[in-house]
N, C-alpha and C positions, 0 to 999 in steps of 0.2 A: 504494499500499498503504500509505506513511505516512499519506494524507489520512485512508484508509479507518477507520484507528485512533483517527485524531484525533478524528471522528467518535463514534466510539465510546466512547472517553474525555470526549466532551465532552456526548453524553447519560447516561452516568453519573455524571459530577459532579454535572450536574444533578438529575437522578433523589435524589441522595443527598443533595442539599443541601436539597432539601425535607423529605425526613427527619428533617433534624440538629436542628431543633427542639424535639424531644422531651428532649434534654439539661437542661434547665431554665436555658437560660441568658436572659438579657432581649433577646436580638437576636430581631427578629419572622421569621416564614416568608422573607417577603420579603428581606431580609437575608440571609441564606445562601443564598437563589438568587441575589442578587445576587453575593453574595461566591465561590458553587459556579461562576458566567458568569465573572467574571473570571479565577478561577484558571485555567479551562480555554483561555479567550482568550492568556492568558500563556505555557503549559504550549505552547499549539500554536505561539504565534509562536518559543518558545523551540526547538521539534522542529524547525521548517522553518529554522530557521538554520543553515548550515554551520560557522561559526566558533565558535559559542556550544556546541554539541553540548548541545543540552536535556537526553538523557537521564540526565545525572548529577546535575541540580538539582530541587531539591524544592520547590514551588511553594505557597505557604499564602495564604489571604487572610481579612482580618478587618474588617469595617466599612470596607474600599474599601483597606486597606494592604496591599500585598503584599511574603512573605517570601521571597528568594528564601536557600534552603539547596544547599548540594552543592558540587562541583567544577569546576573549568573550568580549558582547558590556559593561560590565558595573561592579563594585565590587561588585555591588547584585549577578551577575552572578555568579561571580568568586568564592565567597564564598559559594552558592548554589552548584556549582557542587562540591565541592571539598565537602559539607558536603552528596550531594547522593553520592559519592564514599565513604565515611566512612561509610555510613549507609548499604552499601551492603552486605552482607554475605560472610564469612570467609577474609576480607579484615583487613589487620593487621594495616598499617598505607598508609597517603593518602600524596604523592609527591607535591605539587603546584606548577606547573612551567609555568600558565597561565599569559597571558600579556592583559591588560585593552586596548581596541581598541576602542574607542566614533567615 
């Protein structure tokens, strides 16, 4: 079930990423697509990890820099989420804005 939802999320993210170029920014359509793909892959990795509980984490990417925002249950989950994001292909840097809520 989660894998099916993950594939749907990936497809939608890539599709909307291609259309995002109309916002007038200086990024190319390829950069938007790359960022959308990175976002989807990071989100999938977070959702698949039982300790991180990725449903409460918002992932955004701009030019290869991933930003993680939201709540995690522990410092360990926070560190692991950041590590999972940084180990995802094409990620240049991870900005951790996660809050630990016990």
